[in-house]
DRENPA-3360 file (N, C-alpha, C; in nm, 2 decimals, always signed):
BEGIN
1 = MSVKNSED = +14.60/+3.85/+9.46/+14.61/+3.85/+9.31/+14.59/+3.71/+9.25 ~ +14.65/+3.61/+9.32/+14.64/+3.47/+9.28/+14.49/+3.42/+9.30 ~ +14.43/+3.47/+9.41/+14.29/+3.43/+9.43/+14.20/+3.48/+9.32 ~ +14.22/+3.61/+9.28/+14.14/+3.67/+9.17/+14.17/+3.59/+9.04 ~ +14.29/+3.55/+9.01/+14.32/+3.48/+8.89/+14.25/+3.35/+8.89 ~ +14.25/+3.28/+9.00/+14.19/+3.15/+9.01/+14.04/+3.16/+8.99 ~ +13.98/+3.27/+9.05/+13.83/+3.29/+9.03/+13.80/+3.31/+8.88 ~ +13.89/+3.39/+8.81/+13.87/+3.42/+8.67/+13.88/+3.29/+8.59;
9 = SIKDSFTD = +13.97/+3.21/+8.62/+13.99/+3.09/+8.55/+13.88/+2.99/+8.56 ~ +13.82/+2.99/+8.69/+13.70/+2.90/+8.71/+13.58/+2.95/+8.63 ~ +13.57/+3.09/+8.63/+13.46/+3.15/+8.56/+13.47/+3.12/+8.41 ~ +13.59/+3.13/+8.36/+13.62/+3.11/+8.22/+13.59/+2.96/+8.18 ~ +13.63/+2.87/+8.27/+13.61/+2.73/+8.25/+13.46/+2.70/+8.23 ~ +13.37/+2.76/+8.32/+13.23/+2.74/+8.30/+13.18/+2.81/+8.17 ~ +13.23/+2.92/+8.14/+13.19/+2.99/+8.02/+13.23/+2.92/+7.89 ~ +13.35/+2.86/+7.89/+13.40/+2.80/+7.77/+13.35/+2.66/+7.76;
17 = KPIIPVRY = +13.30/+2.60/+7.86/+13.26/+2.46/+7.86/+13.12/+2.44/+7.92 ~ +13.02/+2.49/+7.86/+12.88/+2.47/+7.91/+12.84/+2.32/+7.90 ~ +12.75/+2.28/+7.98/+12.71/+2.14/+7.99/+12.66/+2.10/+7.85 ~ +12.57/+2.18/+7.79/+12.52/+2.15/+7.66/+12.54/+2.28/+7.57 ~ +12.60/+2.26/+7.45/+12.62/+2.38/+7.36/+12.48/+2.44/+7.34 ~ +12.48/+2.57/+7.35/+12.35/+2.65/+7.34/+12.29/+2.64/+7.20 ~ +12.37/+2.61/+7.10/+12.31/+2.59/+6.96/+12.23/+2.47/+6.96 ~ +12.27/+2.36/+7.04/+12.19/+2.24/+7.04/+12.06/+2.27/+7.11;
25 = VFAVLGFF = +12.06/+2.35/+7.22/+11.94/+2.39/+7.28/+11.84/+2.46/+7.19 ~ +11.90/+2.55/+7.11/+11.82/+2.61/+7.01/+11.76/+2.51/+6.91 ~ +11.84/+2.42/+6.86/+11.79/+2.32/+6.76/+11.68/+2.23/+6.82 ~ +11.70/+2.19/+6.95/+11.60/+2.10/+7.01/+11.47/+2.17/+7.03 ~ +11.48/+2.30/+7.07/+11.35/+2.38/+7.09/+11.29/+2.41/+6.96 ~ +11.37/+2.43/+6.85/+11.32/+2.45/+6.72/+11.25/+2.33/+6.67 ~ +11.30/+2.21/+6.70/+11.24/+2.08/+6.66/+11.10/+2.07/+6.73 ~ +11.10/+2.09/+6.86/+10.97/+2.07/+6.93/+10.88/+2.19/+6.90;
33 = GFINVYAM = +10.93/+2.30/+6.86/+10.84/+2.41/+6.81/+10.77/+2.37/+6.69 ~ +10.83/+2.30/+6.59/+10.77/+2.26/+6.47/+10.68/+2.14/+6.49 ~ +10.70/+2.06/+6.60/+10.60/+1.96/+6.64/+10.47/+2.03/+6.68 ~ +10.49/+2.14/+6.76/+10.37/+2.21/+6.80/+10.30/+2.28/+6.68 ~ +10.38/+2.33/+6.59/+10.32/+2.40/+6.48/+10.23/+2.31/+6.40 ~ +10.28/+2.19/+6.37/+10.20/+2.10/+6.29/+10.09/+2.03/+6.37 ~ +10.11/+2.01/+6.50/+10.01/+1.95/+6.59/+9.89/+2.04/+6.59 ~ +9.91/+2.17/+6.61/+9.80/+2.26/+6.61/+9.74/+2.29/+6.48;
41 = RINLSVAI = +9.81/+2.26/+6.37/+9.76/+2.28/+6.24/+9.66/+2.17/+6.20 ~ +9.69/+2.05/+6.24/+9.61/+1.93/+6.19/+9.52/+1.87/+6.29 ~ +9.53/+1.91/+6.42/+9.45/+1.84/+6.52/+9.30/+1.85/+6.49 ~ +9.26/+1.96/+6.43/+9.11/+1.97/+6.40/+9.07/+1.87/+6.30 ~ +9.16/+1.83/+6.21/+9.12/+1.73/+6.11/+9.07/+1.60/+6.17 ~ +9.13/+1.56/+6.29/+9.09/+1.44/+6.36/+8.97/+1.47/+6.45 ~ +8.98/+1.58/+6.53/+8.88/+1.62/+6.63/+8.74/+1.64/+6.56 ~ +8.74/+1.69/+6.44/+8.61/+1.72/+6.38/+8.52/+1.60/+6.36;
49 = IGMVKESN = +8.58/+1.48/+6.36/+8.50/+1.36/+6.35/+8.42/+1.34/+6.47 ~ +8.47/+1.38/+6.59/+8.39/+1.37/+6.71/+8.31/+1.49/+6.74 ~ +8.33/+1.60/+6.67/+8.26/+1.72/+6.69/+8.13/+1.73/+6.61 ~ +8.12/+1.67/+6.49/+8.01/+1.68/+6.40/+7.92/+1.56/+6.41 ~ +7.79/+1.59/+6.41/+7.69/+1.49/+6.41/+7.69/+1.42/+6.27 ~ +7.67/+1.29/+6.28/+7.68/+1.21/+6.15/+7.55/+1.25/+6.07 ~ +7.57/+1.27/+5.94/+7.46/+1.31/+5.85/+7.38/+1.19/+5.82 ~ +7.26/+1.22/+5.77/+7.18/+1.11/+5.72/+7.21/+1.06/+5.59;
57 = HSSQLDSE = +7.31/+1.12/+5.52/+7.35/+1.08/+5.39/+7.39/+0.93/+5.38 ~ +7.48/+0.89/+5.47/+7.53/+0.75/+5.47/+7.41/+0.66/+5.50 ~ +7.32/+0.70/+5.59/+7.21/+0.61/+5.63/+7.12/+0.59/+5.51 ~ +7.09/+0.70/+5.43/+7.01/+0.68/+5.31/+7.07/+0.59/+5.21 ~ +7.20/+0.60/+5.19/+7.27/+0.52/+5.10/+7.26/+0.37/+5.14 ~ +7.27/+0.35/+5.27/+7.26/+0.21/+5.32/+7.12/+0.15/+5.29 ~ +7.02/+0.24/+5.31/+6.88/+0.19/+5.28/+6.86/+0.16/+5.14 ~ +6.91/+0.25/+5.05/+6.90/+0.23/+4.91/+6.97/+0.10/+4.86;
65 = NAVACPEL = +7.09/+0.08/+4.91/+7.16/-0.04/+4.88/+7.08/-0.17/+4.93 ~ +7.02/-0.15/+5.04/+6.95/-0.27/+5.10/+6.83/-0.30/+5.01 ~ +6.76/-0.20/+4.96/+6.64/-0.22/+4.87/+6.69/-0.28/+4.74 ~ +6.80/-0.23/+4.69/+6.85/-0.28/+4.56/+6.90/-0.42/+4.57 ~ +6.95/-0.46/+4.68/+7.00/-0.59/+4.70/+6.94/-0.65/+4.83 ~ +6.82/-0.70/+4.82/+6.75/-0.75/+4.94/+6.82/-0.87/+5.00 ~ +6.89/-0.95/+4.91/+6.95/-1.07/+4.96/+7.06/-1.04/+5.06 ~ +7.12/-0.91/+5.06/+7.22/-0.88/+5.15/+7.17/-0.87/+5.29;
73 = MKDFSYAN = +7.04/-0.84/+5.31/+6.98/-0.83/+5.44/+6.99/-0.96/+5.52 ~ +7.00/-1.07/+5.45/+7.01/-1.20/+5.52/+7.14/-1.22/+5.60 ~ +7.24/-1.14/+5.55/+7.37/-1.15/+5.62/+7.38/-1.08/+5.74 ~ +7.28/-0.99/+5.78/+7.29/-0.91/+5.89/+7.20/-0.97/+6.00 ~ +7.26/-0.99/+6.11/+7.19/-1.04/+6.23/+7.13/-0.92/+6.31 ~ +7.04/-0.96/+6.40/+6.99/-0.85/+6.48/+7.09/-0.78/+6.57 ~ +7.19/-0.86/+6.61/+7.30/-0.80/+6.69/+7.38/-0.70/+6.61 ~ +7.41/-0.73/+6.49/+7.48/-0.63/+6.40/+7.40/-0.51/+6.38;
81 = TSAKNHSH = +7.27/-0.53/+6.36/+7.19/-0.41/+6.34/+7.18/-0.32/+6.46 ~ +7.17/-0.39/+6.58/+7.17/-0.31/+6.70/+7.30/-0.23/+6.72 ~ +7.41/-0.30/+6.69/+7.54/-0.23/+6.70/+7.55/-0.12/+6.61 ~ +7.50/-0.13/+6.49/+7.50/-0.02/+6.39/+7.42/+0.10/+6.44 ~ +7.30/+0.06/+6.49/+7.21/+0.17/+6.54/+7.28/+0.24/+6.66 ~ +7.35/+0.17/+6.74/+7.42/+0.23/+6.86/+7.53/+0.32/+6.81 ~ +7.60/+0.28/+6.70/+7.71/+0.37/+6.65/+7.65/+0.49/+6.60 ~ +7.53/+0.49/+6.54/+7.47/+0.61/+6.48/+7.43/+0.70/+6.59;
89 = QQTGEFVW = +7.40/+0.65/+6.71/+7.35/+0.73/+6.82/+7.47/+0.81/+6.88 ~ +7.59/+0.76/+6.86/+7.71/+0.83/+6.92/+7.75/+0.95/+6.82 ~ +7.68/+1.05/+6.83/+7.70/+1.17/+6.74/+7.76/+1.28/+6.81 ~ +7.81/+1.38/+6.74/+7.88/+1.49/+6.79/+7.78/+1.60/+6.83 ~ +7.84/+1.72/+6.86/+7.75/+1.83/+6.90/+7.70/+1.92/+6.79 ~ +7.77/+1.92/+6.68/+7.74/+2.03/+6.58/+7.68/+1.96/+6.45 ~ +7.59/+2.04/+6.39/+7.52/+2.00/+6.27/+7.59/+2.08/+6.16 ~ +7.69/+2.03/+6.10/+7.76/+2.10/+5.99/+7.76/+2.01/+5.87;
97 = DSQLQGLV = +7.72/+2.06/+5.76/+7.72/+1.98/+5.63/+7.87/+1.98/+5.58 ~ +7.89/+1.91/+5.47/+8.02/+1.89/+5.42/+8.09/+2.02/+5.38 ~ +8.01/+2.11/+5.32/+8.06/+2.24/+5.27/+8.11/+2.32/+5.39 ~ +8.03/+2.32/+5.50/+8.07/+2.40/+5.62/+8.19/+2.34/+5.69 ~ +8.20/+2.20/+5.69/+8.32/+2.14/+5.74/+8.44/+2.17/+5.66 ~ +8.43/+2.18/+5.53/+8.54/+2.22/+5.44/+8.58/+2.36/+5.47 ~ +8.49/+2.45/+5.50/+8.52/+2.59/+5.53/+8.60/+2.59/+5.66 ~ +8.56/+2.52/+5.76/+8.62/+2.52/+5.89/+8.77/+2.46/+5.88;
105 = LGAFFYGY = +8.78/+2.35/+5.80/+8.91/+2.29/+5.79/+9.01/+2.37/+5.70 ~ +8.95/+2.45/+5.61/+9.04/+2.53/+5.52/+9.07/+2.67/+5.58 ~ +9.00/+2.71/+5.68/+9.01/+2.85/+5.73/+9.15/+2.88/+5.78 ~ +9.22/+2.78/+5.84/+9.36/+2.80/+5.88/+9.45/+2.84/+5.77 ~ +9.43/+2.78/+5.65/+9.52/+2.81/+5.54/+9.49/+2.94/+5.48 ~ +9.37/+3.00/+5.49/+9.34/+3.13/+5.44/+9.43/+3.23/+5.51 ~ +9.45/+3.22/+5.64/+9.54/+3.31/+5.71/+9.69/+3.27/+5.69 ~ +9.71/+3.14/+5.68/+9.85/+3.10/+5.67/+9.92/+3.15/+5.54;
113 = LVTQIPGG = +9.85/+3.16/+5.43/+9.91/+3.21/+5.31/+9.94/+3.36/+5.31 ~ +9.87/+3.43/+5.40/+9.89/+3.58/+5.40/+10.02/+3.62/+5.46 ~ +10.07/+3.55/+5.56/+10.18/+3.60/+5.64/+10.32/+3.53/+5.60 ~ +10.32/+3.46/+5.49/+10.44/+3.39/+5.45/+10.55/+3.49/+5.41 ~ +10.52/+3.58/+5.32/+10.62/+3.68/+5.27/+10.64/+3.79/+5.37 ~ +10.54/+3.85/+5.43/+10.56/+3.95/+5.54/+10.64/+3.89/+5.65 ~ +10.63/+3.76/+5.68/+10.70/+3.70/+5.79/+10.85/+3.72/+5.78 ~ +10.90/+3.70/+5.66/+11.04/+3.72/+5.64/+11.09/+3.86/+5.67;
121 = VLAEKYGA = +11.01/+3.96/+5.62/+11.04/+4.10/+5.64/+11.04/+4.13/+5.79 ~ +10.93/+4.08/+5.86/+10.92/+4.11/+6.00/+11.03/+4.04/+6.08 ~ +11.08/+3.92/+6.04/+11.18/+3.86/+6.11/+11.31/+3.93/+6.11 ~ +11.34/+3.99/+5.99/+11.47/+4.07/+5.97/+11.46/+4.20/+6.04 ~ +11.34/+4.26/+6.05/+11.32/+4.39/+6.11/+11.31/+4.39/+6.26 ~ +11.23/+4.30/+6.31/+11.20/+4.30/+6.45/+11.26/+4.19/+6.53 ~ +11.32/+4.09/+6.47/+11.37/+3.98/+6.54/+11.29/+3.85/+6.52 ~ +11.36/+3.75/+6.48/+11.30/+3.62/+6.45/+11.26/+3.54/+6.57;
129 = KWLLGIGI = +11.33/+3.56/+6.68/+11.30/+3.48/+6.80/+11.16/+3.51/+6.85 ~ +11.13/+3.64/+6.87/+11.00/+3.67/+6.93/+10.89/+3.66/+6.82 ~ +10.92/+3.67/+6.70/+10.82/+3.65/+6.59/+10.77/+3.51/+6.59 ~ +10.87/+3.42/+6.60/+10.83/+3.27/+6.60/+10.76/+3.24/+6.73 ~ +10.82/+3.29/+6.84/+10.76/+3.25/+6.97/+10.62/+3.31/+6.99 ~ +10.60/+3.43/+6.96/+10.47/+3.49/+6.98/+10.37/+3.43/+6.88 ~ +10.42/+3.40/+6.76/+10.33/+3.34/+6.66/+10.28/+3.21/+6.71 ~ +10.36/+3.12/+6.77/+10.32/+2.99/+6.82/+10.24/+3.01/+6.95;
137 = LITSVFTL = +10.27/+3.11/+7.03/+10.19/+3.14/+7.15/+10.05/+3.18/+7.11 ~ +10.03/+3.27/+7.02/+9.90/+3.31/+6.97/+9.82/+3.19/+6.92 ~ +9.89/+3.11/+6.84/+9.82/+2.98/+6.80/+9.78/+2.89/+6.91 ~ +9.86/+2.88/+7.01/+9.83/+2.80/+7.13/+9.71/+2.85/+7.20 ~ +9.71/+2.98/+7.22/+9.59/+3.04/+7.30/+9.46/+3.02/+7.22 ~ +9.46/+3.04/+7.09/+9.34/+3.02/+7.01/+9.31/+2.87/+7.00 ~ +9.41/+2.78/+7.01/+9.38/+2.64/+7.01/+9.31/+2.61/+7.14 ~ +9.35/+2.66/+7.25/+9.28/+2.64/+7.38/+9.14/+2.69/+7.37;
145 = LTPLAARW = +9.11/+2.80/+7.30/+8.98/+2.86/+7.29/+8.89/+2.79/+7.18 ~ +8.95/+2.70/+7.11/+8.87/+2.64/+7.00/+8.74/+2.57/+7.04 ~ +8.73/+2.49/+7.15/+8.60/+2.44/+7.19/+8.50/+2.55/+7.23 ~ +8.55/+2.65/+7.29/+8.46/+2.76/+7.33/+8.41/+2.83/+7.20 ~ +8.50/+2.86/+7.11/+8.46/+2.92/+6.98/+8.36/+2.84/+6.90 ~ +8.38/+2.70/+6.90/+8.30/+2.61/+6.82/+8.16/+2.61/+6.88 ~ +8.15/+2.61/+7.01/+8.02/+2.61/+7.08/+7.95/+2.74/+7.07 ~ +8.02/+2.85/+7.05/+7.96/+2.98/+7.04/+7.90/+3.00/+6.90;
153 = SVWALVIA = +7.98/+2.97/+6.80/+7.93/+2.99/+6.66/+8.04/+2.93/+6.57 ~ +7.99/+2.87/+6.46/+8.08/+2.81/+6.36/+8.17/+2.92/+6.30 ~ +8.12/+3.04/+6.29/+8.19/+3.15/+6.23/+8.30/+3.20/+6.33 ~ +8.27/+3.19/+6.46/+8.37/+3.22/+6.56/+8.49/+3.12/+6.55 ~ +8.46/+2.99/+6.52/+8.56/+2.89/+6.50/+8.64/+2.92/+6.37 ~ +8.57/+2.96/+6.27/+8.64/+3.00/+6.14/+8.74/+3.11/+6.17 ~ +8.69/+3.22/+6.24/+8.78/+3.33/+6.26/+8.90/+3.29/+6.35 ~ +8.88/+3.20/+6.45/+8.99/+3.16/+6.53/+9.09/+3.08/+6.45;
161 = RVIEGLSE = +9.04/+3.00/+6.36/+9.14/+2.92/+6.27/+9.21/+3.01/+6.18 ~ +9.15/+3.12/+6.13/+9.22/+3.21/+6.04/+9.33/+3.28/+6.12 ~ +9.30/+3.32/+6.24/+9.40/+3.39/+6.33/+9.52/+3.29/+6.35 ~ +9.49/+3.16/+6.38/+9.59/+3.06/+6.40/+9.68/+3.05/+6.27 ~ +9.62/+3.06/+6.16/+9.69/+3.05/+6.03/+9.78/+3.17/+6.01 ~ +9.73/+3.29/+6.05/+9.81/+3.41/+6.04/+9.93/+3.40/+6.13 ~ +9.91/+3.35/+6.25/+10.02/+3.34/+6.35/+10.12/+3.24/+6.30 ~ +10.08/+3.13/+6.25/+10.18/+3.02/+6.21/+10.24/+3.05/+6.08;
169 = GVAYPAIN = +10.19/+3.14/+6.00/+10.25/+3.17/+5.87/+10.39/+3.23/+5.88 ~ +10.42/+3.28/+6.00/+10.56/+3.34/+6.01/+10.66/+3.24/+6.06 ~ +10.62/+3.11/+6.08/+10.71/+3.01/+6.14/+10.83/+2.98/+6.05 ~ +10.80/+2.95/+5.93/+10.91/+2.92/+5.84/+11.01/+3.03/+5.81 ~ +10.96/+3.15/+5.78/+11.05/+3.27/+5.76/+11.13/+3.29/+5.89 ~ +11.07/+3.29/+6.00/+11.14/+3.31/+6.13/+11.25/+3.21/+6.16 ~ +11.22/+3.08/+6.14/+11.31/+2.98/+6.18/+11.43/+2.98/+6.08 ~ +11.40/+3.01/+5.95/+11.51/+3.02/+5.86/+11.61/+3.13/+5.89;
177 = TLIGQWAP = +11.55/+3.24/+5.94/+11.64/+3.35/+5.98/+11.72/+3.31/+6.10 ~ +11.66/+3.24/+6.19/+11.74/+3.20/+6.31/+11.84/+3.09/+6.28 ~ +11.81/+3.00/+6.19/+11.91/+2.90/+6.15/+12.03/+2.97/+6.09 ~ +12.01/+3.07/+6.01/+12.12/+3.14/+5.95/+12.21/+3.21/+6.05 ~ +12.15/+3.24/+6.16/+12.23/+3.31/+6.27/+12.29/+3.21/+6.37 ~ +12.23/+3.09/+6.39/+12.28/+3.00/+6.49/+12.36/+2.88/+6.44 ~ +12.34/+2.85/+6.31/+12.40/+2.72/+6.27/+12.54/+2.75/+6.21 ~ +12.64/+2.68/+6.27/+12.78/+2.69/+6.21/+12.78/+2.64/+6.06;
185 = KLERSRMT = +12.87/+2.68/+5.99/+12.88/+2.65/+5.84/+12.87/+2.50/+5.82 ~ +12.94/+2.41/+5.89/+12.95/+2.27/+5.87/+12.83/+2.20/+5.93 ~ +12.75/+2.26/+6.01/+12.63/+2.20/+6.07/+12.50/+2.25/+6.02 ~ +12.50/+2.34/+5.92/+12.38/+2.41/+5.88/+12.28/+2.31/+5.82 ~ +12.32/+2.22/+5.73/+12.23/+2.13/+5.67/+12.17/+2.03/+5.77 ~ +12.25/+1.98/+5.86/+12.20/+1.89/+5.96/+12.11/+1.95/+6.06 ~ +12.14/+2.07/+6.10/+12.05/+2.14/+6.19/+11.92/+2.18/+6.13 ~ +11.92/+2.22/+6.00/+11.80/+2.25/+5.93/+11.71/+2.13/+5.92;
193 = AFIFTGSN = +11.77/+2.01/+5.88/+11.70/+1.89/+5.86/+11.64/+1.84/+5.99 ~ +11.72/+1.86/+6.10/+11.67/+1.81/+6.23/+11.55/+1.89/+6.27 ~ +11.55/+2.02/+6.26/+11.44/+2.11/+6.31/+11.32/+2.08/+6.22 ~ +11.33/+2.07/+6.09/+11.22/+2.06/+6.01/+11.16/+1.92/+6.02 ~ +11.24/+1.82/+6.07/+11.18/+1.69/+6.10/+11.07/+1.69/+6.20 ~ +11.07/+1.80/+6.28/+10.97/+1.81/+6.38/+10.83/+1.82/+6.32 ~ +10.82/+1.87/+6.19/+10.69/+1.88/+6.13/+10.64/+1.74/+6.10 ~ +10.72/+1.65/+6.05/+10.68/+1.52/+6.02/+10.64/+1.44/+6.15;
201 = VGTVFTLA = +10.72/+1.46/+6.25/+10.69/+1.39/+6.38/+10.56/+1.45/+6.44 ~ +10.54/+1.58/+6.43/+10.42/+1.64/+6.48/+10.30/+1.59/+6.41 ~ +10.31/+1.57/+6.28/+10.20/+1.52/+6.20/+10.16/+1.38/+6.24 ~ +10.26/+1.29/+6.25/+10.23/+1.15/+6.28/+10.18/+1.13/+6.42 ~ +10.25/+1.20/+6.51/+10.21/+1.19/+6.65/+10.06/+1.25/+6.68 ~ +10.03/+1.36/+6.61/+9.91/+1.42/+6.64/+9.79/+1.34/+6.58 ~ +9.81/+1.29/+6.46/+9.70/+1.21/+6.40/+9.67/+1.09/+6.49 ~ +9.77/+1.02/+6.55/+9.75/+0.91/+6.63/+9.69/+0.95/+6.77;
209 = FSGVLCDS = +9.75/+1.04/+6.83/+9.72/+1.08/+6.97/+9.58/+1.15/+6.98 ~ +9.55/+1.23/+6.87/+9.42/+1.30/+6.87/+9.31/+1.20/+6.87 ~ +9.32/+1.09/+6.79/+9.22/+0.99/+6.79/+9.20/+0.93/+6.93 ~ +9.31/+0.90/+7.00/+9.30/+0.85/+7.13/+9.23/+0.94/+7.23 ~ +9.26/+1.07/+7.22/+9.19/+1.17/+7.31/+9.05/+1.18/+7.27 ~ +9.01/+1.18/+7.15/+8.87/+1.19/+7.11/+8.79/+1.07/+7.16 ~ +8.85/+0.95/+7.16/+8.77/+0.84/+7.21/+8.77/+0.83/+7.36 ~ +8.85/+0.91/+7.43/+8.86/+0.90/+7.58/+8.75/+0.99/+7.64;
217 = NFLGGWPS = +8.74/+0.98/+7.77/+8.66/+1.07/+7.85/+8.73/+1.19/+7.91 ~ +8.86/+1.20/+7.87/+8.95/+1.30/+7.93/+8.90/+1.44/+7.89 ~ +8.87/+1.53/+7.98/+8.83/+1.66/+7.95/+8.72/+1.67/+7.84 ~ +8.63/+1.57/+7.84/+8.51/+1.58/+7.75/+8.53/+1.52/+7.62 ~ +8.64/+1.45/+7.59/+8.66/+1.38/+7.47/+8.73/+1.48/+7.37 ~ +8.66/+1.52/+7.26/+8.72/+1.59/+7.15/+8.78/+1.73/+7.20 ~ +8.72/+1.80/+7.30/+8.79/+1.92/+7.35/+8.93/+1.90/+7.40 ~ +8.95/+1.78/+7.45/+9.09/+1.76/+7.51/+9.20/+1.77/+7.41;
225 = VFYVFGSL = +9.16/+1.74/+7.28/+9.26/+1.76/+7.17/+9.32/+1.90/+7.17 ~ +9.23/+1.99/+7.19/+9.28/+2.13/+7.18/+9.34/+2.18/+7.31 ~ +9.29/+2.13/+7.42/+9.34/+2.17/+7.55/+9.49/+2.11/+7.57 ~ +9.51/+1.99/+7.53/+9.64/+1.93/+7.54/+9.74/+2.00/+7.45 ~ +9.71/+2.01/+7.32/+9.81/+2.07/+7.23/+9.83/+2.22/+7.25 ~ +9.72/+2.29/+7.29/+9.74/+2.43/+7.33/+9.82/+2.45/+7.45 ~ +9.81/+2.36/+7.55/+9.89/+2.37/+7.67/+10.04/+2.34/+7.64 ~ +10.06/+2.24/+7.56/+10.20/+2.21/+7.52/+10.26/+2.33/+7.44;
233 = GCIWFILW = +10.19/+2.40/+7.36/+10.24/+2.51/+7.29/+10.28/+2.63/+7.39 ~ +10.20/+2.65/+7.49/+10.23/+2.75/+7.59/+10.35/+2.72/+7.67 ~ +10.37/+2.59/+7.71/+10.49/+2.55/+7.78/+10.61/+2.57/+7.69 ~ +10.60/+2.53/+7.56/+10.71/+2.55/+7.47/+10.75/+2.69/+7.46 ~ +10.65/+2.78/+7.46/+10.69/+2.93/+7.45/+10.77/+2.97/+7.57 ~ +10.73/+2.93/+7.69/+10.81/+2.97/+7.81/+10.95/+2.92/+7.80 ~ +10.98/+2.80/+7.76/+11.11/+2.75/+7.74/+11.19/+2.83/+7.63 ~ +11.12/+2.85/+7.53/+11.18/+2.93/+7.41/+11.22/+3.07/+7.46;
241 = AVLVSETP = +11.13/+3.14/+7.53/+11.16/+3.27/+7.58/+11.28/+3.28/+7.67 ~ +11.29/+3.17/+7.76/+11.40/+3.17/+7.86/+11.53/+3.13/+7.80 ~ +11.53/+3.02/+7.72/+11.65/+2.95/+7.68/+11.72/+3.00/+7.55 ~ +11.64/+3.07/+7.47/+11.69/+3.10/+7.33/+11.71/+3.25/+7.32 ~ +11.82/+3.30/+7.26/+11.84/+3.44/+7.23/+11.83/+3.46/+7.08 ~ +11.82/+3.59/+7.05/+11.80/+3.63/+6.91/+11.92/+3.59/+6.83 ~ +12.04/+3.62/+6.88/+12.17/+3.59/+6.81/+12.26/+3.52/+6.91 ~ +12.36/+3.45/+6.86/+12.46/+3.38/+6.95/+12.53/+3.48/+7.04;
249 = DSHPSISK = +12.57/+3.59/+6.99/+12.65/+3.68/+7.07/+12.57/+3.75/+7.18 ~ +12.44/+3.74/+7.18/+12.35/+3.80/+7.28/+12.31/+3.69/+7.39 ~ +12.36/+3.57/+7.37/+12.32/+3.46/+7.46/+12.41/+3.47/+7.59 ~ +12.36/+3.47/+7.71/+12.44/+3.49/+7.83/+12.53/+3.37/+7.86 ~ +12.50/+3.25/+7.81/+12.57/+3.13/+7.85/+12.66/+3.07/+7.74 ~ +12.67/+3.13/+7.63/+12.74/+3.08/+7.52/+12.89/+3.09/+7.55 ~ +12.97/+2.98/+7.51/+13.11/+2.98/+7.53/+13.18/+3.06/+7.42 ~ +13.30/+3.10/+7.45/+13.38/+3.17/+7.35/+13.41/+3.09/+7.23;
257 = NELLLITQ = +13.44/+2.96/+7.25/+13.47/+2.87/+7.14/+13.35/+2.85/+7.05 ~ +13.23/+2.83/+7.12/+13.11/+2.81/+7.04/+13.07/+2.93/+6.96 ~ +13.09/+3.04/+7.02/+13.06/+3.17/+6.95/+13.15/+3.19/+6.83 ~ +13.28/+3.15/+6.85/+13.37/+3.16/+6.74/+13.34/+3.07/+6.63 ~ +13.30/+2.94/+6.67/+13.26/+2.84/+6.57/+13.14/+2.89/+6.48 ~ +13.04/+2.95/+6.55/+12.92/+3.00/+6.48/+12.95/+3.12/+6.39 ~ +13.02/+3.21/+6.44/+13.04/+3.34/+6.37/+13.14/+3.33/+6.26 ~ +13.24/+3.24/+6.27/+13.34/+3.23/+6.18/+13.29/+3.20/+6.04;
265 = GQEEKRIR = +13.20/+3.10/+6.03/+13.14/+3.07/+5.90/+13.06/+3.18/+5.85 ~ +12.99/+3.26/+5.93/+12.91/+3.37/+5.89/+12.99/+3.48/+5.84 ~ +13.11/+3.51/+5.90/+13.20/+3.61/+5.85/+13.25/+3.58/+5.71 ~ +13.28/+3.45/+5.69/+13.33/+3.40/+5.56/+13.22/+3.42/+5.45 ~ +13.10/+3.40/+5.49/+12.98/+3.41/+5.40/+12.97/+3.56/+5.36 ~ +12.98/+3.65/+5.46/+12.96/+3.79/+5.44/+13.07/+3.84/+5.35 ~ +13.19/+3.79/+5.36/+13.31/+3.84/+5.28/+13.28/+3.79/+5.13 ~ +13.23/+3.67/+5.11/+13.20/+3.62/+4.98/+13.09/+3.70/+4.91;
273 = VSRAVI = +12.99/+3.74/+4.99/+12.88/+3.82/+4.94/+12.92/+3.96/+4.90 ~ +13.01/+4.02/+4.99/+13.05/+4.15/+4.96/+13.14/+4.16/+4.84 ~ +13.22/+4.05/+4.82/+13.31/+4.05/+4.70/+13.23/+4.03/+4.57 ~ +13.12/+3.95/+4.59/+13.03/+3.93/+4.47/+12.96/+4.06/+4.43 ~ +12.92/+4.13/+4.53/+12.86/+4.26/+4.50/+12.95/+4.36/+4.44 ~ +13.07/+4.36/+4.49/+13.18/+4.45/+4.43/+13.21/+4.41/+4.29;
% end
């Protein structure tokens, strides 16, 4: 009898005192999830510079300016001219004019706008965890396929970006639903701010790192931008699927104290809402 009681006490001690509170695991993965969301949203804005051949428009303008101001030609040495010609030779793979580039860059948001409101309905009906996770996973897969789509056809790239936008459009509705389920009353604003800070970090990091990847020889230069961020998104999905549950009470490792801390504020909120309705 005493041995059984001691085993139960040891088991309870592990249950009541996990190494890291599971709500913090949720918050950290939510933070990195939004880093991925914004990384895969804006990486094309940098990579397209290395993808597209430089148009002749800028060269024509330079020639016109040189004719209009011939005295400026004296300031250019042969070395500078050679360097300029060398830079013009380093062109991308695709001949897309400015209108086509605008279509490619805007394609993501055509899909993104469509799933904003339906995303909230789907999160409440089918579960926000898998809605967010699968949305980012689909975006990651199509990010990995971006170089292939671009080399196949510009319209294949546009379709891929629209699908990415459709998948990411559910991110905010899903994460807001999850925050409402996972954040204790006194931590809700801090947890929300921390998770959404991932969008800013993802933007700053992606703009800088994508340029480095484009200038490198890693995986062909500009394609590495999509391979790296797409792979990171897939890794994030695995961690999200394993470590996060839909609700706190369905998490296998949550402690009784943490569950009480989370649910207590939610019960008070439900009581206030029910009284207001009555």
